[in-house]
C-alpha positions as a Markdown table, in Angstrom:
| # | Residue | x | y | z |
|---|---|---|---|---|
| 1 | Met | 55.0 | -40.7 | -12.3 |
| 2 | Asp | 55.8 | -39.2 | -15.5 |
| 3 | Ile | 53.2 | -41.6 | -17.3 |
| 4 | Val | 50.6 | -40.5 | -15.1 |
| 5 | Tyr | 51.5 | -36.8 | -15.6 |
| 6 | Ile | 51.3 | -37.3 | -19.7 |
| 7 | Ala | 48.2 | -39.8 | -19.3 |
| 8 | Ile | 46.2 | -36.7 | -17.5 |
| 9 | Ile | 47.7 | -34.4 | -19.7 |
| 10 | Gly | 46.6 | -36.3 | -22.7 |
| 11 | Leu | 43.4 | -37.3 | -21.4 |
| 12 | Leu | 42.7 | -33.3 | -20.7 |
| 13 | Thr | 44.0 | -32.7 | -24.3 |
| 14 | Gly | 41.5 | -35.4 | -25.8 |
| 15 | Ile | 38.2 | -34.3 | -23.9 |
| 16 | Gly | 39.2 | -30.5 | -25.0 |
| 17 | Gly | 39.7 | -31.1 | -28.5 |
| 18 | Thr | 36.6 | -33.6 | -28.7 |
| 19 | Leu | 34.6 | -30.6 | -26.9 |
| 20 | Gly | 35.9 | -28.0 | -29.4 |
| 21 | Val | 35.4 | -30.1 | -32.6 |
| 22 | Gln | 31.6 | -30.4 | -31.1 |
| 23 | His | 31.3 | -27.0 | -30.6 |
| 24 | Ala | 32.4 | -26.1 | -34.1 |
| 25 | Leu | 30.3 | -28.5 | -35.8 |
| 26 | Lys | 27.1 | -27.7 | -33.9 |
| 27 | Pro | 24.7 | -25.8 | -36.2 |
| 28 | Lys | 24.4 | -22.2 | -35.1 |
| 29 | Asp | 20.7 | -21.2 | -33.8 |
| 30 | Lys | 19.6 | -17.7 | -35.6 |
| 31 | Asp | 20.6 | -14.9 | -33.1 |
| 32 | Asp | 17.7 | -13.3 | -32.3 |
| 33 | Thr | 19.3 | -10.5 | -30.0 |
| 34 | Ala | 19.0 | -7.8 | -32.3 |
| 35 | Glu | 15.3 | -8.5 | -33.3 |
| 36 | Val | 14.4 | -9.0 | -29.7 |
| 37 | Leu | 16.3 | -5.6 | -28.7 |
| 38 | Lys | 14.6 | -3.6 | -31.4 |
| 39 | Ala | 11.1 | -4.7 | -30.6 |
| 40 | Ile | 11.6 | -3.8 | -26.8 |
| 41 | Lys | 12.9 | -0.3 | -28.2 |
| 42 | Asp | 9.8 | 0.0 | -30.6 |
| 43 | Leu | 8.0 | -1.0 | -27.4 |
| 44 | Glu | 9.3 | 1.8 | -25.1 |
| 45 | Ser | 8.7 | 4.4 | -28.0 |
| 46 | Ser | 5.1 | 3.6 | -28.2 |
| 47 | Ile | 4.9 | 3.6 | -24.2 |
| 48 | Asp | 6.3 | 7.0 | -24.2 |
| 49 | Lys | 4.3 | 8.4 | -27.0 |
| 50 | Ala | 1.4 | 7.3 | -25.2 |
| 51 | Glu | 2.8 | 8.7 | -21.8 |
| 52 | Ala | 3.3 | 12.0 | -23.3 |
| 53 | Lys | -0.1 | 12.2 | -24.9 |
| 54 | Ala | -1.6 | 11.5 | -21.7 |
| 55 | Ile | 0.6 | 14.0 | -20.1 |
| 56 | Val | -0.8 | 17.2 | -23.0 |
| 57 | Ser | -4.2 | 15.9 | -22.2 |
| 58 | Leu | -3.9 | 16.6 | -18.6 |
| 59 | Thr | -2.1 | 19.5 | -18.8 |
| 60 | Glu | -4.7 | 21.3 | -21.4 |
| 61 | Val | -4.9 | 24.5 | -20.6 |
| 62 | Asp | -8.5 | 24.7 | -22.1 |
| 63 | Leu | -10.2 | 22.8 | -19.1 |
| 64 | Leu | -9.3 | 25.9 | -17.2 |
| 65 | Lys | -11.3 | 28.3 | -19.8 |
| 66 | Val | -14.7 | 28.2 | -18.2 |
| 67 | Pro | -13.9 | 27.7 | -14.4 |
| 68 | Cys | -11.0 | 30.6 | -14.6 |
| 69 | Ser | -13.2 | 33.1 | -16.6 |
| 70 | Ser | -14.2 | 36.1 | -15.1 |
| 71 | Glu | -18.2 | 35.5 | -15.2 |
| 72 | Tyr | -17.5 | 32.0 | -13.6 |
| 73 | Ile | -15.2 | 33.5 | -11.0 |
| 74 | Lys | -17.7 | 36.1 | -10.5 |
| 75 | Gln | -20.9 | 34.0 | -9.9 |
| 76 | His | -18.8 | 31.2 | -8.1 |
| 77 | Gly | -15.6 | 32.0 | -7.0 |
| 78 | Glu | -11.9 | 31.3 | -7.7 |
| 79 | Ser | -11.8 | 27.8 | -5.7 |
| 80 | Leu | -12.2 | 25.7 | -8.7 |
| 81 | Cys | -9.9 | 27.4 | -11.0 |
| 82 | Arg | -7.3 | 27.4 | -8.6 |
| 83 | Glu | -7.9 | 23.8 | -7.5 |
| 84 | Met | -7.6 | 22.6 | -11.2 |
| 85 | Phe | -4.6 | 24.7 | -11.9 |
| 86 | Cys | -3.0 | 23.1 | -8.9 |
| 87 | Arg | -3.9 | 19.4 | -10.2 |
| 88 | Met | -2.7 | 20.5 | -14.0 |
| 89 | Asn | 0.7 | 21.4 | -12.6 |
| 90 | Arg | 0.8 | 18.2 | -10.5 |
| 91 | Gln | 0.9 | 16.4 | -13.8 |
| 92 | Gly | 3.9 | 15.3 | -15.9 |
| 93 | Lys | 7.6 | 15.1 | -14.9 |
| 94 | Gly | 8.0 | 18.7 | -13.9 |
| 95 | Asp | 8.4 | 20.4 | -10.6 |
| 96 | Gly | 4.7 | 21.5 | -10.1 |
| 97 | Ala | 2.8 | 21.4 | -7.2 |
| 98 | Thr | 2.8 | 18.9 | -4.8 |
| 99 | Ser | -0.5 | 17.0 | -3.8 |
| 100 | Lys | -0.3 | 18.7 | -0.5 |
| 101 | Glu | -0.6 | 22.1 | -1.9 |
| 102 | Cys | -3.6 | 20.7 | -3.9 |
| 103 | Asp | -5.2 | 18.9 | -1.1 |
| 104 | Ala | -4.7 | 22.2 | 1.3 |
| 105 | Ile | -6.7 | 23.8 | -1.4 |
| 106 | Ala | -9.3 | 21.3 | -1.8 |
| 107 | Asn | -9.4 | 20.7 | 2.1 |
| 108 | Thr | -10.2 | 24.6 | 2.2 |
| 109 | Ile | -13.0 | 24.6 | -0.5 |
| 110 | Asn | -14.6 | 21.7 | 0.9 |
| 111 | Ser | -14.5 | 23.4 | 4.5 |
| 112 | Gln | -16.3 | 26.7 | 3.0 |
| 113 | Ala | -19.1 | 24.6 | 1.6 |
| 114 | Ala | -19.7 | 22.7 | 4.7 |
| 115 | Leu | -19.7 | 26.0 | 6.6 |
| 116 | Lys | -22.2 | 27.7 | 3.7 |
| 117 | Thr | -24.1 | 24.6 | 4.1 |
| 118 | Cys | -24.5 | 24.2 | 7.7 |
| 119 | Ser | -25.1 | 28.1 | 8.6 |
| 120 | Lys | -28.6 | 28.0 | 8.0 |
| 121 | Tyr | -28.9 | 25.8 | 11.3 |
| 122 | Trp | -27.5 | 28.1 | 12.8 |
| 123 | Ser | -29.7 | 29.3 | 16.0 |
| 124 | Glu | -29.3 | 31.0 | 19.1 |
| 125 | Asn | -29.7 | 27.5 | 20.9 |
| 126 | Thr | -26.5 | 26.6 | 19.3 |
| 127 | Val | -24.1 | 28.2 | 21.6 |
| 128 | Gly | -24.3 | 27.1 | 25.4 |
| 129 | Arg | -22.2 | 28.1 | 28.3 |
| 130 | Arg | -20.0 | 25.9 | 27.6 |
| 131 | Gly | -19.6 | 26.6 | 24.2 |
| 132 | Leu | -21.6 | 24.8 | 21.0 |
| 133 | Asp | -24.5 | 22.6 | 21.7 |
| 134 | Gln | -22.9 | 19.0 | 20.3 |
| 135 | Asn | -26.7 | 17.7 | 19.7 |
| 136 | Ser | -27.7 | 21.3 | 17.6 |
| 137 | Gln | -28.6 | 20.9 | 14.1 |
| 138 | Tyr | -25.4 | 22.9 | 12.9 |
| 139 | Val | -23.2 | 20.7 | 15.1 |
| 140 | Gln | -24.8 | 17.5 | 13.4 |
| 141 | Cys | -24.4 | 19.2 | 10.1 |
| 142 | Leu | -20.8 | 19.6 | 10.3 |
| 143 | Asn | -20.2 | 16.2 | 12.2 |
| 144 | Val | -21.9 | 14.9 | 8.7 |
| 145 | Phe | -19.2 | 16.8 | 6.6 |
| 146 | Glu | -16.4 | 15.9 | 8.9 |
| 147 | Lys | -17.2 | 12.3 | 8.3 |
| 148 | Arg | -17.4 | 12.3 | 4.4 |
| 149 | Lys | -13.6 | 13.7 | 4.6 |
């Protein structure tokens, strides 16, 4: 039994030694890990710079000069200014307006436009005994806008 143990130990020692020598004599490949990590870092830096540039462009306050000017607001109202300001505050990584808030502003603007456009179709026949006549031009106009939302 001792001979079997000695043979197994000798065999394992021989195999381990052979593998160790082979590994030590094996030519080393150039380690590209540092270069790969540097390239990834440079790529991330480029992406971060491009993202920052896009955020600056999307939040450029110069875009608000015309729709938020007093002349424009007097002539067209403040709706476009409010919507653009809201959407600009959504951009970037800060805690700006939510998409729901901006969508609510846009929905109000669109509803006002629909009512203004359709009001020219209002007549005495638009309202019947049971409410709005669904076949009237006014209601049909509103339906067109509702389908487009």
